[in-house]
TORZA-82362 format. One record per atom (N, C-alpha, C): residue number from 1; residue in one letter; atom name; x, y, z. Coordinates in Angstrom, 3 decimals. Example, Ala and Ser with C-alpha at 12.3 -4.5 7.8 and 13.67 -1.06 7.14 Angstrom:
2
SITE	1	A	N	13.190	-5.690	7.800
SITE	1	A	CA	12.300	-4.500	7.800
SITE	1	A	C	13.200	-3.300	7.800
SITE	2	S	N	12.850	-2.250	7.080
SITE	2	S	CA	13.670	-1.060	7.140
SITE	2	S	C	12.900	0.030	7.870
//
This chain:
123
SITE	1	M	N	0.802	-1.146	-0.031
SITE	1	M	CA	-0.065	-0.034	-0.048
SITE	1	M	C	0.930	1.241	-0.067
SITE	2	D	N	0.605	2.071	-0.865
SITE	2	D	CA	1.381	3.472	-1.020
SITE	2	D	C	0.961	4.460	-0.090
SITE	3	T	N	1.813	4.851	0.878
SITE	3	T	CA	1.426	5.889	1.840
SITE	3	T	C	1.839	7.325	1.488
SITE	4	T	N	2.420	7.431	0.369
SITE	4	T	CA	2.858	8.888	-0.055
SITE	4	T	C	1.676	9.611	-0.549
SITE	5	T	N	1.546	10.861	-0.300
SITE	5	T	CA	0.529	11.667	-0.643
SITE	5	T	C	0.814	12.203	-2.075
SITE	6	P	N	-0.196	12.231	-2.873
SITE	6	P	CA	0.099	12.816	-4.260
SITE	6	P	C	0.373	14.308	-4.098
SITE	7	P	N	1.028	14.885	-5.076
SITE	7	P	CA	1.257	16.364	-5.057
SITE	7	P	C	-0.019	17.056	-5.305
SITE	8	S	N	-0.113	18.235	-4.566
SITE	8	S	CA	-1.384	18.925	-4.731
SITE	8	S	C	-1.378	19.411	-6.221
SITE	9	G	N	-2.643	19.657	-6.627
SITE	9	G	CA	-2.826	20.248	-8.084
SITE	9	G	C	-2.552	21.708	-8.087
SITE	10	T	N	-2.615	22.424	-6.917
SITE	10	T	CA	-2.325	23.769	-7.018
SITE	10	T	C	-0.821	24.174	-6.935
SITE	11	P	N	-0.332	24.985	-7.828
SITE	11	P	CA	1.083	25.426	-7.743
SITE	11	P	C	1.349	26.271	-6.484
SITE	12	S	N	2.598	26.299	-6.115
SITE	12	S	CA	2.918	27.096	-4.839
SITE	12	S	C	2.700	28.525	-5.272
SITE	13	S	N	2.597	29.422	-4.127
SITE	13	S	CA	2.139	30.758	-4.457
SITE	13	S	C	3.236	31.387	-5.361
SITE	14	P	N	2.766	32.217	-6.247
SITE	14	P	CA	3.721	32.792	-7.188
SITE	14	P	C	4.605	33.923	-6.506
SITE	15	A	N	5.758	34.104	-6.972
SITE	15	A	CA	6.597	35.111	-6.332
SITE	15	A	C	6.004	36.528	-6.570
SITE	16	A	N	6.345	37.323	-5.599
SITE	16	A	CA	5.877	38.707	-5.648
SITE	16	A	C	6.289	39.371	-6.899
SITE	17	P	N	5.450	40.269	-7.514
SITE	17	P	CA	5.963	41.024	-8.696
SITE	17	P	C	7.129	41.901	-8.237
SITE	18	P	N	8.005	42.186	-9.195
SITE	18	P	CA	9.068	43.103	-8.857
SITE	18	P	C	8.503	44.469	-8.615
SITE	19	A	N	9.240	45.135	-7.518
SITE	19	A	CA	8.861	46.437	-7.248
SITE	19	A	C	9.007	47.360	-8.374
SITE	20	E	N	7.992	48.339	-8.415
SITE	20	E	CA	8.010	49.263	-9.487
SITE	20	E	C	9.073	50.380	-9.312
SITE	21	P	N	9.768	50.863	-10.310
SITE	21	P	CA	10.666	51.941	-10.022
SITE	21	P	C	9.866	53.112	-9.712
SITE	22	P	N	10.525	54.147	-8.866
SITE	22	P	CA	9.832	55.288	-8.475
SITE	22	P	C	9.256	56.095	-9.649
SITE	23	S	N	8.164	56.613	-9.530
SITE	23	S	CA	7.520	57.366	-10.639
SITE	23	S	C	8.351	58.649	-10.878
SITE	24	A	N	8.160	59.096	-12.106
SITE	24	A	CA	8.847	60.232	-12.559
SITE	24	A	C	8.616	61.493	-11.585
SITE	25	S	N	7.333	61.582	-11.173
SITE	25	S	CA	7.034	62.679	-10.227
SITE	25	S	C	7.822	62.583	-8.892
SITE	26	A	N	8.057	61.348	-8.444
SITE	26	A	CA	8.819	61.171	-7.116
SITE	26	A	C	10.242	61.576	-7.358
SITE	27	N	N	10.830	61.270	-8.563
SITE	27	N	CA	12.135	61.659	-8.873
SITE	27	N	C	12.306	63.140	-9.074
SITE	28	E	N	11.220	63.794	-9.702
SITE	28	E	CA	11.205	65.169	-9.925
SITE	28	E	C	11.071	65.931	-8.465
SITE	29	D	N	10.343	65.384	-7.602
SITE	29	D	CA	10.244	66.067	-6.253
SITE	29	D	C	11.555	66.000	-5.628
SITE	30	K	N	12.389	64.880	-5.655
SITE	30	K	CA	13.723	64.926	-5.102
SITE	30	K	C	14.693	65.671	-5.830
SITE	31	T	N	14.511	65.904	-7.088
SITE	31	T	CA	15.364	66.714	-7.906
SITE	31	T	C	15.204	68.176	-7.422
SITE	32	V	N	14.049	68.636	-7.138
SITE	32	V	CA	13.832	70.055	-6.713
SITE	32	V	C	14.377	70.151	-5.284
SITE	33	A	N	14.279	69.124	-4.451
SITE	33	A	CA	14.670	69.237	-2.987
SITE	33	A	C	16.205	69.180	-3.105
SITE	34	I	N	16.814	68.264	-3.775
SITE	34	I	CA	18.254	68.282	-3.876
SITE	34	I	C	18.942	69.565	-4.446
SITE	35	L	N	18.272	69.972	-5.548
SITE	35	L	CA	18.764	71.156	-6.347
SITE	35	L	C	18.787	72.316	-5.427
SITE	36	S	N	17.815	72.463	-4.568
SITE	36	S	CA	17.723	73.709	-3.727
SITE	36	S	C	18.869	73.929	-2.884
SITE	37	Y	N	19.641	72.793	-2.565
SITE	37	Y	CA	20.754	72.877	-1.713
SITE	37	Y	C	22.026	73.191	-2.433
SITE	38	I	N	22.065	73.099	-3.748
SITE	38	I	CA	23.273	73.243	-4.598
SITE	38	I	C	23.453	74.671	-5.091
SITE	39	T	N	24.150	75.481	-4.289
SITE	39	T	CA	24.381	76.917	-4.588
SITE	39	T	C	23.166	77.832	-4.831
SITE	40	L	N	23.437	79.087	-4.889
SITE	40	L	CA	22.324	79.959	-5.047
SITE	40	L	C	21.655	79.831	-6.539
SITE	41	I	N	22.530	79.506	-7.506
SITE	41	I	CA	21.873	79.111	-8.832
SITE	41	I	C	20.992	77.851	-8.802
SITE	42	G	N	21.439	76.944	-8.099
SITE	42	G	CA	20.601	75.766	-7.923
SITE	42	G	C	19.293	76.107	-7.241
SITE	43	F	N	19.429	76.882	-6.261
SITE	43	F	CA	18.167	77.286	-5.409
SITE	43	F	C	17.189	78.025	-6.428
SITE	44	I	N	17.706	78.909	-7.198
SITE	44	I	CA	16.883	79.643	-8.212
SITE	44	I	C	16.274	78.689	-9.222
SITE	45	A	N	17.074	77.757	-9.701
SITE	45	A	CA	16.562	76.713	-10.643
SITE	45	A	C	15.564	75.892	-10.013
SITE	46	A	N	15.645	75.517	-8.792
SITE	46	A	CA	14.681	74.760	-8.006
SITE	46	A	C	13.437	75.502	-7.855
SITE	47	I	N	13.460	76.754	-7.577
SITE	47	I	CA	12.225	77.618	-7.392
SITE	47	I	C	11.486	77.614	-8.858
SITE	48	I	N	12.195	77.655	-9.867
SITE	48	I	CA	11.632	77.747	-11.174
SITE	48	I	C	10.938	76.363	-11.495
SITE	49	M	N	11.666	75.357	-11.231
SITE	49	M	CA	11.080	73.909	-11.315
SITE	49	M	C	9.971	73.722	-10.449
SITE	50	H	N	9.952	74.094	-9.276
SITE	50	H	CA	8.941	73.951	-8.238
SITE	50	H	C	7.716	74.872	-8.765
SITE	51	G	N	7.862	75.976	-9.462
SITE	51	G	CA	6.876	76.760	-9.899
SITE	51	G	C	5.938	76.026	-10.860
SITE	52	S	N	6.484	75.145	-11.780
SITE	52	S	CA	5.642	74.426	-12.735
SITE	52	S	C	4.882	73.267	-12.078
SITE	53	K	N	5.451	72.677	-11.023
SITE	53	K	CA	4.787	71.591	-10.380
SITE	53	K	C	5.104	71.641	-8.897
SITE	54	K	N	4.170	72.188	-8.071
SITE	54	K	CA	4.359	72.332	-6.739
SITE	54	K	C	4.215	71.051	-5.968
SITE	55	T	N	5.221	70.702	-5.071
SITE	55	T	CA	5.150	69.544	-4.315
SITE	55	T	C	5.459	69.872	-2.855
SITE	56	Q	N	4.957	68.988	-1.961
SITE	56	Q	CA	5.366	69.258	-0.480
SITE	56	Q	C	6.829	69.083	-0.209
SITE	57	L	N	7.317	68.028	-0.792
SITE	57	L	CA	8.752	67.829	-0.615
SITE	57	L	C	9.700	68.976	-1.135
SITE	58	G	N	9.373	69.375	-2.351
SITE	58	G	CA	9.998	70.585	-2.856
SITE	58	G	C	9.911	71.862	-2.061
SITE	59	A	N	8.636	72.178	-1.672
SITE	59	A	CA	8.469	73.331	-0.859
SITE	59	A	C	9.121	73.314	0.476
SITE	60	F	N	9.025	72.057	1.063
SITE	60	F	CA	9.810	71.913	2.527
SITE	60	F	C	11.257	72.259	2.354
SITE	61	H	N	11.905	71.547	1.387
SITE	61	H	CA	13.301	71.872	1.301
SITE	61	H	C	13.832	73.230	0.658
SITE	62	L	N	12.872	73.835	-0.008
SITE	62	L	CA	13.161	75.205	-0.450
SITE	62	L	C	13.104	76.149	0.719
SITE	63	R	N	12.175	75.864	1.666
SITE	63	R	CA	12.036	76.724	2.857
SITE	63	R	C	13.298	76.484	3.764
SITE	64	Q	N	13.716	75.231	3.852
SITE	64	Q	CA	14.896	75.026	4.647
SITE	64	Q	C	16.227	75.700	4.106
SITE	65	T	N	16.246	75.640	2.787
SITE	65	T	CA	17.456	76.232	2.226
SITE	65	T	C	17.426	77.793	2.306
SITE	66	L	N	16.146	78.324	2.123
SITE	66	L	CA	16.078	79.820	2.271
SITE	66	L	C	16.380	80.161	3.639
SITE	67	G	N	16.070	79.385	4.672
SITE	67	G	CA	16.444	79.754	6.013
SITE	67	G	C	18.035	79.660	6.270
SITE	68	L	N	18.666	78.630	5.729
SITE	68	L	CA	20.033	78.608	5.766
SITE	68	L	C	20.729	79.793	5.008
SITE	69	F	N	20.224	80.182	3.836
SITE	69	F	CA	20.860	81.330	3.252
SITE	69	F	C	20.790	82.576	4.048
SITE	70	L	N	19.596	82.769	4.600
SITE	70	L	CA	19.283	83.944	5.451
SITE	70	L	C	20.155	83.951	6.699
SITE	71	T	N	20.285	82.805	7.300
SITE	71	T	CA	21.128	82.587	8.474
SITE	71	T	C	22.565	82.831	8.167
SITE	72	G	N	22.896	82.594	6.950
SITE	72	G	CA	24.250	82.794	6.509
SITE	72	G	C	24.624	84.247	6.447
SITE	73	L	N	23.627	85.064	6.371
SITE	73	L	CA	23.986	86.579	6.460
SITE	73	L	C	24.623	86.970	7.783
SITE	74	L	N	24.429	86.151	8.830
SITE	74	L	CA	25.013	86.509	10.080
SITE	74	L	C	26.514	86.367	10.073
SITE	75	M	N	27.062	85.771	8.979
SITE	75	M	CA	28.468	85.618	8.880
SITE	75	M	C	29.273	86.945	8.754
SITE	76	I	N	28.523	88.026	8.587
SITE	76	I	CA	29.272	89.329	8.620
SITE	76	I	C	29.762	89.771	9.875
SITE	77	I	N	29.225	89.047	11.013
SITE	77	I	CA	29.732	89.386	12.343
SITE	77	I	C	31.116	88.800	12.485
SITE	78	P	N	32.151	89.699	12.571
SITE	78	P	CA	33.551	89.210	12.541
SITE	78	P	C	33.987	88.068	13.409
SITE	79	L	N	33.627	88.164	14.663
SITE	79	L	CA	34.098	87.102	15.700
SITE	79	L	C	33.441	85.776	15.502
SITE	80	L	N	32.189	85.768	14.981
SITE	80	L	CA	31.405	84.487	15.044
SITE	80	L	C	31.436	83.977	13.562
SITE	81	N	N	32.030	84.525	12.573
SITE	81	N	CA	31.787	84.038	11.188
SITE	81	N	C	32.369	82.752	10.925
SITE	82	I	N	33.430	82.346	11.532
SITE	82	I	CA	33.976	80.989	11.252
SITE	82	I	C	33.094	79.928	12.018
SITE	83	L	N	32.767	80.230	13.265
SITE	83	L	CA	31.803	79.366	13.952
SITE	83	L	C	30.538	79.228	13.228
SITE	84	I	N	29.836	80.257	12.802
SITE	84	I	CA	28.565	80.228	12.126
SITE	84	I	C	28.748	79.483	10.876
SITE	85	G	N	29.842	79.748	10.132
SITE	85	G	CA	30.146	79.038	8.850
SITE	85	G	C	30.149	77.496	8.960
SITE	86	I	N	30.864	77.072	9.943
SITE	86	I	CA	31.064	75.635	10.168
SITE	86	I	C	29.684	75.008	10.540
SITE	87	C	N	29.048	75.696	11.473
SITE	87	C	CA	27.691	75.219	11.884
SITE	87	C	C	26.737	75.106	10.619
SITE	88	L	N	26.656	76.128	9.880
SITE	88	L	CA	25.818	76.153	8.637
SITE	88	L	C	26.256	75.112	7.685
SITE	89	F	N	27.444	74.895	7.397
SITE	89	F	CA	27.932	73.856	6.500
SITE	89	F	C	27.466	72.476	7.060
SITE	90	I	N	27.560	72.139	8.355
SITE	90	I	CA	27.026	70.890	8.797
SITE	90	I	C	25.503	70.773	8.630
SITE	91	L	N	24.841	71.825	8.951
SITE	91	L	CA	23.367	71.857	8.795
SITE	91	L	C	23.058	71.670	7.402
SITE	92	W	N	23.793	72.269	6.451
SITE	92	W	CA	23.575	72.150	5.031
SITE	92	W	C	23.716	70.720	4.537
SITE	93	V	N	24.766	70.182	4.931
SITE	93	V	CA	25.056	68.713	4.613
SITE	93	V	C	23.926	67.821	5.182
SITE	94	M	N	23.384	68.017	6.434
SITE	94	M	CA	22.336	67.211	6.930
SITE	94	M	C	20.998	67.480	6.101
SITE	95	G	N	20.688	68.782	5.703
SITE	95	G	CA	19.601	68.968	4.870
SITE	95	G	C	19.674	68.259	3.510
SITE	96	L	N	20.852	68.395	2.854
SITE	96	L	CA	21.077	67.703	1.567
SITE	96	L	C	20.826	66.128	1.712
SITE	97	I	N	21.347	65.573	2.723
SITE	97	I	CA	21.152	64.156	3.009
SITE	97	I	C	19.655	63.799	3.005
SITE	98	T	N	18.889	64.612	3.796
SITE	98	T	CA	17.428	64.312	3.927
SITE	98	T	C	16.802	64.514	2.587
SITE	99	A	N	17.188	65.515	1.818
SITE	99	A	CA	16.656	65.774	0.444
SITE	99	A	C	16.906	64.451	-0.526
SITE	100	I	N	18.182	63.956	-0.432
SITE	100	I	CA	18.508	62.846	-1.192
SITE	100	I	C	17.623	61.570	-0.766
SITE	101	K	N	17.394	61.488	0.456
SITE	101	K	CA	16.521	60.421	0.936
SITE	101	K	C	15.053	60.628	0.583
SITE	102	G	N	14.706	61.826	0.311
SITE	102	G	CA	13.234	62.089	-0.041
SITE	102	G	C	12.474	62.267	1.182
SITE	103	E	N	13.116	62.655	2.318
SITE	103	E	CA	12.398	62.904	3.614
SITE	103	E	C	12.126	64.317	3.823
SITE	104	M	N	11.158	64.579	4.661
SITE	104	M	CA	10.732	65.959	5.019
SITE	104	M	C	11.131	66.090	6.518
SITE	105	K	N	12.437	65.940	6.790
SITE	105	K	CA	12.953	66.061	8.167
SITE	105	K	C	13.651	67.373	8.365
SITE	106	P	N	13.174	68.215	9.301
SITE	106	P	CA	13.817	69.571	9.387
SITE	106	P	C	15.296	69.493	9.935
SITE	107	I	N	16.108	70.388	9.472
SITE	107	I	CA	17.446	70.398	10.039
SITE	107	I	C	17.390	70.686	11.423
SITE	108	P	N	18.355	70.197	12.224
SITE	108	P	CA	18.430	70.332	13.623
SITE	108	P	C	18.415	71.896	13.987
SITE	109	L	N	17.906	72.176	15.204
SITE	109	L	CA	17.887	73.575	15.830
SITE	109	L	C	17.049	74.516	15.040
SITE	110	L	N	17.353	74.873	13.773
SITE	110	L	CA	16.659	75.854	13.155
SITE	110	L	C	15.612	75.460	12.238
SITE	111	G	N	15.524	74.304	11.706
SITE	111	G	CA	14.652	73.757	10.771
SITE	111	G	C	13.145	74.047	11.147
SITE	112	P	N	12.712	73.690	12.342
SITE	112	P	CA	11.305	73.961	12.711
SITE	112	P	C	10.991	75.438	12.697
SITE	113	L	N	12.028	76.335	13.084
SITE	113	L	CA	11.865	77.730	12.909
SITE	113	L	C	11.653	78.105	11.511
SITE	114	Y	N	12.471	77.603	10.621
SITE	114	Y	CA	12.264	78.040	9.223
SITE	114	Y	C	11.027	77.686	8.638
SITE	115	Q	N	10.455	76.437	9.048
SITE	115	Q	CA	9.121	76.064	8.581
SITE	115	Q	C	8.058	76.972	9.157
SITE	116	K	N	8.130	77.440	10.335
SITE	116	K	CA	7.313	78.310	10.876
SITE	116	K	C	7.307	79.715	10.171
SITE	117	W	N	8.437	80.360	10.157
SITE	117	W	CA	8.618	81.642	9.525
SITE	117	W	C	8.376	81.682	8.078
SITE	118	F	N	8.698	80.627	7.327
SITE	118	F	CA	8.510	80.620	5.781
SITE	118	F	C	7.394	79.652	5.397
SITE	119	G	N	6.432	79.429	6.332
SITE	119	G	CA	5.464	78.367	6.135
SITE	119	G	C	4.543	78.559	4.884
SITE	120	T	N	4.394	79.791	4.427
SITE	120	T	CA	3.509	80.023	3.327
SITE	120	T	C	4.369	80.216	1.880
SITE	121	A	N	5.742	80.183	2.176
SITE	121	A	CA	6.492	80.381	0.942
SITE	121	A	C	6.580	79.155	0.222
SITE	122	F	N	6.539	79.223	-1.145
SITE	122	F	CA	6.634	78.191	-2.065
SITE	122	F	C	5.396	77.163	-2.182
SITE	123	N	N	4.295	77.665	-1.627
SITE	123	N	CA	3.079	76.935	-1.685
SITE	123	N	C	2.303	77.138	-2.836
//
């Protein structure tokens, strides 16, 4: 007497379909966010790109960068300019990294203030 069970007629569950690549709009959102951190010319280009298609991610990082640029004006204070410059560079790198990741994370210390002060800008 054969005690083996016959194979079931149903195939095993199919493999999950491959993940779709990010849509063009998601890449465009990140482009505006990243470009806003790349020099003043990049900031202006990001504003122009954002003007044709407004996104939350783009607006968020444009406000963060605007705040960094305006805070950079404090570098005219002679004794504090090196310290302010180093701090702003670190905050700039942190903002750029969050833009590359596509996150809306404010930069430490000043980011929430920038969002409050410039909340209606770029909407």
